[in-house]
Short mmCIF file of the C-alpha atoms (twelve columns), coordinates in Angstrom:
data_MODEL
# 
_entry.id   MODEL 
# 
loop_
_atom_site.group_PDB 
_atom_site.id 
_atom_site.type_symbol 
_atom_site.label_atom_id 
_atom_site.label_alt_id 
_atom_site.label_comp_id 
_atom_site.label_asym_id 
_atom_site.label_seq_id 
_atom_site.Cartn_x 
_atom_site.Cartn_y 
_atom_site.Cartn_z 
_atom_site.pdbx_PDB_model_num 
ATOM 1   C CA . MET A 1   115.527 84.889  83.804 1 
ATOM 2   C CA . SER A 2   116.909 85.983  87.180 1 
ATOM 3   C CA . VAL A 3   119.577 88.637  87.693 1 
ATOM 4   C CA . THR A 4   120.973 90.177  90.879 1 
ATOM 5   C CA . THR A 5   122.925 93.393  90.383 1 
ATOM 6   C CA . ALA A 6   125.819 94.752  92.384 1 
ATOM 7   C CA . HIS A 7   123.340 97.036  94.129 1 
ATOM 8   C CA . THR A 8   121.333 94.010  95.405 1 
ATOM 9   C CA . GLU A 9   118.588 94.697  92.868 1 
ATOM 10  C CA . LYS A 10  116.911 91.441  91.910 1 
ATOM 11  C CA . VAL A 11  115.319 91.190  88.459 1 
ATOM 12  C CA . ASP A 12  113.363 88.045  87.687 1 
ATOM 13  C CA . GLY A 13  110.839 87.531  84.941 1 
ATOM 14  C CA . ALA A 14  109.645 85.405  82.065 1 
ATOM 15  C CA . GLY A 15  107.475 85.549  78.972 1 
ATOM 16  C CA . HIS A 16  104.884 83.072  77.766 1 
ATOM 17  C CA . VAL A 17  103.123 82.572  74.438 1 
ATOM 18  C CA . PRO A 18  99.454  81.757  75.100 1 
ATOM 19  C CA . PRO A 19  97.784  78.686  73.548 1 
ATOM 20  C CA . ALA A 20  96.762  79.001  69.900 1 
ATOM 21  C CA . GLU A 21  93.096  79.322  70.845 1 
ATOM 22  C CA . LEU A 22  93.858  82.498  72.808 1 
ATOM 23  C CA . ARG A 23  96.305  84.176  70.449 1 
ATOM 24  C CA . PRO A 24  93.756  86.260  68.506 1 
ATOM 25  C CA . TYR A 25  92.714  87.735  71.844 1 
ATOM 26  C CA . VAL A 26  95.805  88.008  74.060 1 
ATOM 27  C CA . GLY A 27  99.441  88.821  73.377 1 
ATOM 28  C CA . ASP A 28  102.402 87.243  75.145 1 
ATOM 29  C CA . TYR A 29  102.227 87.157  78.944 1 
ATOM 30  C CA . VAL A 30  104.974 88.840  80.951 1 
ATOM 31  C CA . GLY A 31  105.803 87.818  84.518 1 
ATOM 32  C CA . TYR A 32  107.992 90.141  86.558 1 
ATOM 33  C CA . GLU A 33  109.610 90.249  89.994 1 
ATOM 34  C CA . LEU A 34  111.631 93.360  90.740 1 
ATOM 35  C CA . VAL A 35  113.094 93.698  94.221 1 
ATOM 36  C CA . GLY A 36  115.585 95.997  95.926 1 
ATOM 37  C CA . PHE A 37  115.230 99.055  93.701 1 
ATOM 38  C CA . ALA A 38  115.096 102.560 95.090 1 
ATOM 39  C CA . ALA A 39  111.552 103.818 95.530 1 
ATOM 40  C CA . GLY A 40  110.384 105.918 92.619 1 
ATOM 41  C CA . THR A 41  108.142 105.894 89.576 1 
ATOM 42  C CA . HIS A 42  108.023 104.384 86.128 1 
ATOM 43  C CA . LEU A 43  105.896 105.061 83.080 1 
ATOM 44  C CA . GLY A 44  103.083 102.898 81.803 1 
ATOM 45  C CA . LEU A 45  103.099 103.689 78.092 1 
ATOM 46  C CA . PRO A 46  100.141 103.645 75.685 1 
ATOM 47  C CA . ALA A 47  99.739  100.904 73.082 1 
ATOM 48  C CA . PRO A 48  97.132  99.696  70.575 1 
ATOM 49  C CA . THR A 49  96.068  97.089  73.148 1 
ATOM 50  C CA . LEU A 50  94.242  96.900  76.471 1 
ATOM 51  C CA . THR A 51  96.582  96.420  79.423 1 
ATOM 52  C CA . VAL A 52  95.766  93.928  82.184 1 
ATOM 53  C CA . ILE A 53  97.927  93.707  85.317 1 
ATOM 54  C CA . VAL A 54  97.611  91.075  88.037 1 
ATOM 55  C CA . THR A 55  99.823  91.885  91.015 1 
ATOM 56  C CA . PHE A 56  101.114 89.472  93.633 1 
ATOM 57  C CA . GLU A 57  102.499 92.224  95.833 1 
ATOM 58  C CA . PRO A 58  102.380 95.112  96.358 1 
ATOM 59  C CA . ASP A 59  99.411  96.847  94.699 1 
ATOM 60  C CA . VAL A 60  99.874  98.945  91.567 1 
ATOM 61  C CA . VAL A 61  99.716  102.587 92.676 1 
ATOM 62  C CA . ILE A 62  98.792  105.046 89.940 1 
ATOM 63  C CA . SER A 63  100.236 108.401 90.943 1 
ATOM 64  C CA . ARG A 64  99.220  110.054 87.654 1 
ATOM 65  C CA . ALA A 65  96.424  108.713 85.478 1 
ATOM 66  C CA . VAL A 66  95.259  109.754 82.022 1 
ATOM 67  C CA . LEU A 67  92.039  110.884 83.689 1 
ATOM 68  C CA . PRO A 68  93.104  113.133 86.610 1 
ATOM 69  C CA . ALA A 69  90.238  111.926 88.826 1 
ATOM 70  C CA . GLN A 70  91.865  108.483 88.934 1 
ATOM 71  C CA . SER A 71  95.280  109.678 90.078 1 
ATOM 72  C CA . GLY A 72  96.299  108.321 93.471 1 
ATOM 73  C CA . THR A 73  94.405  105.028 93.116 1 
ATOM 74  C CA . ALA A 74  95.782  101.561 93.908 1 
ATOM 75  C CA . TYR A 75  94.854  98.211  92.372 1 
ATOM 76  C CA . GLU A 76  95.499  94.542  93.098 1 
ATOM 77  C CA . THR A 77  94.356  93.865  89.535 1 
ATOM 78  C CA . LEU A 78  93.517  96.342  86.813 1 
ATOM 79  C CA . ALA A 79  92.416  96.682  83.220 1 
ATOM 80  C CA . SER A 80  92.650  99.694  80.941 1 
ATOM 81  C CA . GLY A 81  91.249  100.601 77.556 1 
ATOM 82  C CA . ILE A 82  93.121  101.907 74.531 1 
ATOM 83  C CA . THR A 83  94.363  105.422 75.120 1 
ATOM 84  C CA . THR A 84  96.931  107.873 73.794 1 
ATOM 85  C CA . GLY A 85  98.132  108.892 77.258 1 
ATOM 86  C CA . SER A 86  100.708 107.444 79.629 1 
ATOM 87  C CA . VAL A 87  100.340 106.811 83.354 1 
ATOM 88  C CA . THR A 88  102.886 107.178 86.126 1 
ATOM 89  C CA . ILE A 89  103.182 104.237 88.520 1 
ATOM 90  C CA . ALA A 90  104.665 104.808 91.957 1 
ATOM 91  C CA . HIS A 91  106.597 101.962 93.559 1 
ATOM 92  C CA . ASP A 92  108.477 101.246 96.762 1 
ATOM 93  C CA . GLY A 93  111.235 99.375  94.918 1 
ATOM 94  C CA . THR A 94  109.337 96.105  94.660 1 
ATOM 95  C CA . GLN A 95  106.898 94.896  91.993 1 
ATOM 96  C CA . ARG A 96  105.638 91.340  91.399 1 
ATOM 97  C CA . GLY A 97  102.947 90.222  89.023 1 
ATOM 98  C CA . VAL A 98  101.850 89.331  85.514 1 
ATOM 99  C CA . GLN A 99  101.074 91.759  82.704 1 
ATOM 100 C CA . LEU A 100 98.869  90.884  79.736 1 
ATOM 101 C CA . GLU A 101 97.902  92.759  76.593 1 
ATOM 102 C CA . PHE A 102 94.409  92.100  75.225 1 
ATOM 103 C CA . THR A 103 93.702  92.841  71.562 1 
ATOM 104 C CA . PRO A 104 90.519  94.731  70.687 1 
ATOM 105 C CA . LEU A 105 88.953  91.411  69.734 1 
ATOM 106 C CA . GLY A 106 90.038  90.065  73.114 1 
ATOM 107 C CA . ALA A 107 88.059  92.790  74.850 1 
ATOM 108 C CA . ARG A 108 84.967  91.511  73.064 1 
ATOM 109 C CA . ALA A 109 85.719  87.838  73.634 1 
ATOM 110 C CA . LEU A 110 86.948  87.926  77.239 1 
ATOM 111 C CA . PHE A 111 85.437  91.090  78.723 1 
ATOM 112 C CA . GLY A 112 82.229  90.978  76.703 1 
ATOM 113 C CA . LEU A 113 82.525  94.640  75.673 1 
ATOM 114 C CA . PRO A 114 84.253  96.782  73.046 1 
ATOM 115 C CA . PRO A 115 87.438  98.649  74.027 1 
ATOM 116 C CA . ALA A 116 85.623  101.974 73.724 1 
ATOM 117 C CA . GLU A 117 83.582  101.179 76.832 1 
ATOM 118 C CA . LEU A 118 86.760  101.383 78.885 1 
ATOM 119 C CA . GLY A 119 88.372  104.235 76.972 1 
ATOM 120 C CA . SER A 120 91.005  105.931 79.130 1 
ATOM 121 C CA . TRP A 121 89.570  104.548 82.371 1 
ATOM 122 C CA . LEU A 122 91.462  102.240 84.683 1 
ATOM 123 C CA . VAL A 123 89.180  99.671  86.333 1 
ATOM 124 C CA . ASP A 124 89.538  96.794  88.737 1 
ATOM 125 C CA . LEU A 125 89.874  93.610  86.687 1 
ATOM 126 C CA . GLY A 126 86.914  92.210  88.601 1 
ATOM 127 C CA . ASP A 127 84.716  94.839  86.949 1 
ATOM 128 C CA . VAL A 128 85.215  93.091  83.595 1 
ATOM 129 C CA . LEU A 129 86.120  89.507  84.573 1 
ATOM 130 C CA . GLY A 130 83.986  89.128  87.684 1 
ATOM 131 C CA . ARG A 131 85.005  86.365  90.112 1 
ATOM 132 C CA . ASP A 132 87.461  85.004  87.540 1 
ATOM 133 C CA . ALA A 133 89.737  87.949  88.386 1 
ATOM 134 C CA . VAL A 134 89.901  86.987  92.061 1 
ATOM 135 C CA . GLU A 135 90.536  83.332  91.218 1 
ATOM 136 C CA . LEU A 136 93.244  84.255  88.725 1 
ATOM 137 C CA . ARG A 137 95.154  86.350  91.235 1 
ATOM 138 C CA . GLU A 138 94.815  83.939  94.137 1 
ATOM 139 C CA . ARG A 139 95.746  80.802  92.200 1 
ATOM 140 C CA . ALA A 140 98.644  82.412  90.319 1 
ATOM 141 C CA . ALA A 141 100.093 83.953  93.488 1 
ATOM 142 C CA . GLU A 142 100.136 80.512  95.142 1 
ATOM 143 C CA . ARG A 143 102.282 78.963  92.399 1 
ATOM 144 C CA . ALA A 144 106.049 78.783  92.805 1 
ATOM 145 C CA . THR A 145 107.268 79.117  89.192 1 
ATOM 146 C CA . TRP A 146 106.447 81.242  86.159 1 
ATOM 147 C CA . PRO A 147 105.325 78.260  84.022 1 
ATOM 148 C CA . GLU A 148 102.891 77.268  86.784 1 
ATOM 149 C CA . ARG A 149 101.570 80.825  87.071 1 
ATOM 150 C CA . PHE A 150 101.165 81.136  83.315 1 
ATOM 151 C CA . ALA A 151 99.306  77.815  83.270 1 
ATOM 152 C CA . VAL A 152 96.761  79.328  85.675 1 
ATOM 153 C CA . VAL A 153 96.270  82.298  83.353 1 
ATOM 154 C CA . ASP A 154 95.853  79.956  80.373 1 
ATOM 155 C CA . ASP A 155 93.307  77.873  82.253 1 
ATOM 156 C CA . ILE A 156 91.110  80.751  83.365 1 
ATOM 157 C CA . LEU A 157 91.194  82.654  80.081 1 
ATOM 158 C CA . LEU A 158 90.467  79.514  78.043 1 
ATOM 159 C CA . ARG A 159 87.617  78.602  80.356 1 
ATOM 160 C CA . ARG A 160 86.185  82.081  80.047 1 
ATOM 161 C CA . LEU A 161 86.548  82.163  76.266 1 
ATOM 162 C CA . ARG A 162 84.731  78.841  75.907 1 
ATOM 163 C CA . ALA A 163 82.017  79.716  78.419 1 
ATOM 164 C CA . LEU A 164 81.116  82.960  76.697 1 
ATOM 165 C CA . GLY A 165 80.310  81.012  73.532 1 
ATOM 166 C CA . GLU A 166 79.290  83.128  70.547 1 
ATOM 167 C CA . HIS A 167 80.397  86.712  70.917 1 
ATOM 168 C CA . THR A 168 79.815  89.679  68.684 1 
ATOM 169 C CA . ALA A 169 83.037  90.553  66.882 1 
ATOM 170 C CA . PRO A 170 83.608  93.924  65.232 1 
ATOM 171 C CA . ASP A 171 82.567  94.301  61.607 1 
ATOM 172 C CA . ARG A 172 85.082  92.525  59.366 1 
ATOM 173 C CA . SER A 173 85.776  95.705  57.400 1 
ATOM 174 C CA . LEU A 174 86.421  97.577  60.631 1 
ATOM 175 C CA . ARG A 175 88.803  94.861  61.809 1 
ATOM 176 C CA . HIS A 176 90.668  95.122  58.505 1 
ATOM 177 C CA . ALA A 177 90.962  98.877  58.864 1 
ATOM 178 C CA . TRP A 178 92.303  98.561  62.427 1 
ATOM 179 C CA . HIS A 179 94.900  96.006  61.385 1 
ATOM 180 C CA . ARG A 180 96.062  98.057  58.403 1 
ATOM 181 C CA . LEU A 181 96.416  101.272 60.352 1 
ATOM 182 C CA . VAL A 182 98.129  99.735  63.376 1 
ATOM 183 C CA . SER A 183 100.475 97.387  61.518 1 
ATOM 184 C CA . ASP A 184 101.507 99.621  58.593 1 
ATOM 185 C CA . GLY A 185 103.290 102.762 59.659 1 
ATOM 186 C CA . ASN A 186 102.736 104.312 56.232 1 
ATOM 187 C CA . ALA A 187 99.007  103.566 55.884 1 
ATOM 188 C CA . ARG A 188 96.814  106.609 55.345 1 
ATOM 189 C CA . VAL A 189 93.295  106.911 56.733 1 
ATOM 190 C CA . GLY A 190 91.723  107.946 53.436 1 
ATOM 191 C CA . ALA A 191 93.336  105.076 51.557 1 
ATOM 192 C CA . VAL A 192 92.263  102.537 54.184 1 
ATOM 193 C CA . ALA A 193 88.694  103.860 54.110 1 
ATOM 194 C CA . ALA A 194 88.696  103.468 50.321 1 
ATOM 195 C CA . GLU A 195 89.982  99.885  50.651 1 
ATOM 196 C CA . ILE A 196 86.886  98.871  52.594 1 
ATOM 197 C CA . GLY A 197 84.504  101.021 50.586 1 
ATOM 198 C CA . TRP A 198 83.680  103.432 53.421 1 
ATOM 199 C CA . SER A 199 83.836  107.201 53.677 1 
ATOM 200 C CA . ARG A 200 86.333  108.738 56.080 1 
ATOM 201 C CA . ARG A 201 83.409  109.993 58.171 1 
ATOM 202 C CA . ARG A 202 81.888  106.524 58.482 1 
ATOM 203 C CA . LEU A 203 85.258  105.023 59.385 1 
ATOM 204 C CA . ALA A 204 85.893  107.676 62.051 1 
ATOM 205 C CA . ALA A 205 82.466  107.145 63.618 1 
ATOM 206 C CA . ALA A 206 82.835  103.356 63.673 1 
ATOM 207 C CA . PHE A 207 86.353  103.602 65.101 1 
ATOM 208 C CA . GLY A 208 85.269  105.818 67.944 1 
ATOM 209 C CA . ALA A 209 82.344  103.556 68.829 1 
ATOM 210 C CA . GLU A 210 84.404  100.352 68.792 1 
ATOM 211 C CA . PHE A 211 87.947  101.260 69.790 1 
ATOM 212 C CA . GLY A 212 87.609  104.597 71.567 1 
ATOM 213 C CA . VAL A 213 90.314  106.243 69.437 1 
ATOM 214 C CA . THR A 214 90.357  107.845 66.003 1 
ATOM 215 C CA . PRO A 215 91.756  106.093 62.903 1 
ATOM 216 C CA . LYS A 216 94.631  108.576 62.865 1 
ATOM 217 C CA . ASP A 217 95.472  107.832 66.492 1 
ATOM 218 C CA . ALA A 218 95.374  104.087 65.804 1 
ATOM 219 C CA . GLY A 219 98.143  104.578 63.253 1 
ATOM 220 C CA . ARG A 220 100.089 106.795 65.628 1 
ATOM 221 C CA . LEU A 221 99.801  104.186 68.402 1 
ATOM 222 C CA . GLY A 222 101.046 101.496 66.033 1 
ATOM 223 C CA . ARG A 223 104.155 103.489 65.154 1 
ATOM 224 C CA . PHE A 224 104.762 104.405 68.781 1 
ATOM 225 C CA . ALA A 225 104.423 100.773 69.935 1 
ATOM 226 C CA . ARG A 226 106.890 99.558  67.302 1 
ATOM 227 C CA . SER A 227 109.446 102.185 68.316 1 
ATOM 228 C CA . HIS A 228 108.903 101.273 71.971 1 
ATOM 229 C CA . ARG A 229 109.702 97.612  71.272 1 
ATOM 230 C CA . MET A 230 112.821 98.480  69.299 1 
ATOM 231 C CA . LEU A 231 114.064 100.818 72.017 1 
ATOM 232 C CA . LYS A 232 113.765 98.021  74.581 1 
ATOM 233 C CA . ALA A 233 116.031 95.749  72.564 1 
ATOM 234 C CA . THR A 234 119.499 94.827  73.755 1 
ATOM 235 C CA . GLY A 235 122.028 97.432  72.734 1 
ATOM 236 C CA . VAL A 236 121.424 101.031 71.774 1 
ATOM 237 C CA . PRO A 237 119.714 101.303 68.375 1 
ATOM 238 C CA . ASP A 238 120.300 104.302 66.167 1 
ATOM 239 C CA . LEU A 239 117.293 106.566 66.732 1 
ATOM 240 C CA . ALA A 240 117.177 107.726 63.124 1 
ATOM 241 C CA . ASP A 241 117.024 104.097 61.948 1 
ATOM 242 C CA . VAL A 242 114.288 103.307 64.475 1 
ATOM 243 C CA . ALA A 243 112.248 106.246 63.223 1 
ATOM 244 C CA . VAL A 244 112.468 105.145 59.580 1 
ATOM 245 C CA . GLN A 245 111.724 101.488 60.325 1 
ATOM 246 C CA . CYS A 246 108.652 102.403 62.388 1 
ATOM 247 C CA . GLY A 247 107.066 104.667 59.776 1 
ATOM 248 C CA . PHE A 248 107.909 108.107 61.186 1 
ATOM 249 C CA . TYR A 249 108.934 110.836 58.773 1 
ATOM 250 C CA . ASP A 250 112.233 111.250 60.608 1 
ATOM 251 C CA . GLN A 251 113.788 111.200 64.079 1 
ATOM 252 C CA . ALA A 252 112.320 114.593 64.957 1 
ATOM 253 C CA . HIS A 253 108.828 113.294 64.150 1 
ATOM 254 C CA . MET A 254 109.389 110.279 66.409 1 
ATOM 255 C CA . THR A 255 110.621 112.517 69.226 1 
ATOM 256 C CA . ARG A 256 107.527 114.720 68.947 1 
ATOM 257 C CA . GLU A 257 105.279 111.666 69.132 1 
ATOM 258 C CA . TRP A 258 107.128 110.344 72.182 1 
ATOM 259 C CA . ASN A 259 106.671 113.682 73.885 1 
ATOM 260 C CA . ALA A 260 102.971 113.623 73.015 1 
ATOM 261 C CA . PHE A 261 102.356 110.033 74.147 1 
ATOM 262 C CA . ALA A 262 104.877 109.593 76.950 1 
ATOM 263 C CA . GLY A 263 105.836 113.109 78.013 1 
ATOM 264 C CA . THR A 264 109.485 112.297 77.412 1 
ATOM 265 C CA . THR A 265 111.943 111.663 74.596 1 
ATOM 266 C CA . PRO A 266 113.072 108.183 73.498 1 
ATOM 267 C CA . ALA A 267 116.609 108.784 74.768 1 
ATOM 268 C CA . ARG A 268 115.399 110.076 78.134 1 
ATOM 269 C CA . TRP A 269 113.006 107.141 78.531 1 
ATOM 270 C CA . ARG A 270 115.829 104.652 77.921 1 
ATOM 271 C CA . ARG A 271 117.952 106.439 80.508 1 
ATOM 272 C CA . ASP A 272 115.280 106.777 83.186 1 
ATOM 273 C CA . GLU A 273 113.242 103.553 82.946 1 
ATOM 274 C CA . VAL A 274 114.291 101.240 85.800 1 
ATOM 275 C CA . PHE A 275 111.750 98.442  85.280 1 
ATOM 276 C CA . PRO A 276 112.476 97.193  81.744 1 
ATOM 277 C CA . ILE A 277 110.763 93.827  82.164 1 
ATOM 278 C CA . VAL A 278 107.441 95.448  82.998 1 
ATOM 279 C CA . GLN A 279 107.698 97.302  79.699 1 
ATOM 280 C CA . TYR A 280 108.061 94.096  77.649 1 
ATOM 281 C CA . ASP A 281 105.408 93.807  74.916 1 
ATOM 282 C CA . GLU A 282 105.204 91.638  71.795 1 
ATOM 283 C CA . THR A 283 101.745 92.365  70.378 1 
ATOM 284 C CA . ASP A 284 100.729 94.810  67.700 1 
ATOM 285 C CA . GLY A 285 97.127  94.887  68.838 1 
ATOM 286 C CA . ASP A 286 95.925  93.033  65.732 1 
ATOM 287 C CA . ALA A 287 92.155  92.776  65.907 1 
ATOM 288 C CA . GLN A 288 91.990  89.924  63.433 1 
# 
């Protein structure tokens, strides 16, 4: 997709479904090229996934990070853990790159570590992918089309997945609990713990060690991510309907959660966000 607005803003981007072998580990890829916008900021919103960004130019500049010590940093490539906080990204009106969303299982399979080891930190992608991160950026940046760039990502991630061989996946019961809480907006922590035969205390401890968030926050992130996707859809959805469909008690509950996670309301985010393609996301963070 390529669009040039009356204000000479160029919006170009594409999505890509990864090969079947990668789908338990990585959500849809998003390529974006945004040129000619006024300099400013946009929000990087939390999700029940780990965000990976590979820039072509310019670097990603984090003007406000979840962890204040990381504010003001710039990255050619970055990876983040699962967090309940948003980040503010400064831009000069131009952004080009590819964004990926790794599931919790993908962190194990492709990074070789559980999401909790990243937590709210932002790190250079090379810290978790090694030289593969450099190769990915250089080869993808050289390609002329989105399908060619996505093919590079497929190649490197598949190669890495196969080279790592056997990897330690989270406990099956823990994976079930994650999936239930993230995918079902009405799931309750106590009921999910009972489903797998664990106490709430055991579930909370295992969640923190593996995912870096609490079971309650996993459910909150799932609801927030679903509302985020719906609010990006073409047209203006009724906010009360969005709230009900995503598992919130009502619109006021959804607004409170948006303020907590994003520091803004759903309506204000829709009005202010200038880089909609960067916000594209089709994964629920299913760890299965």
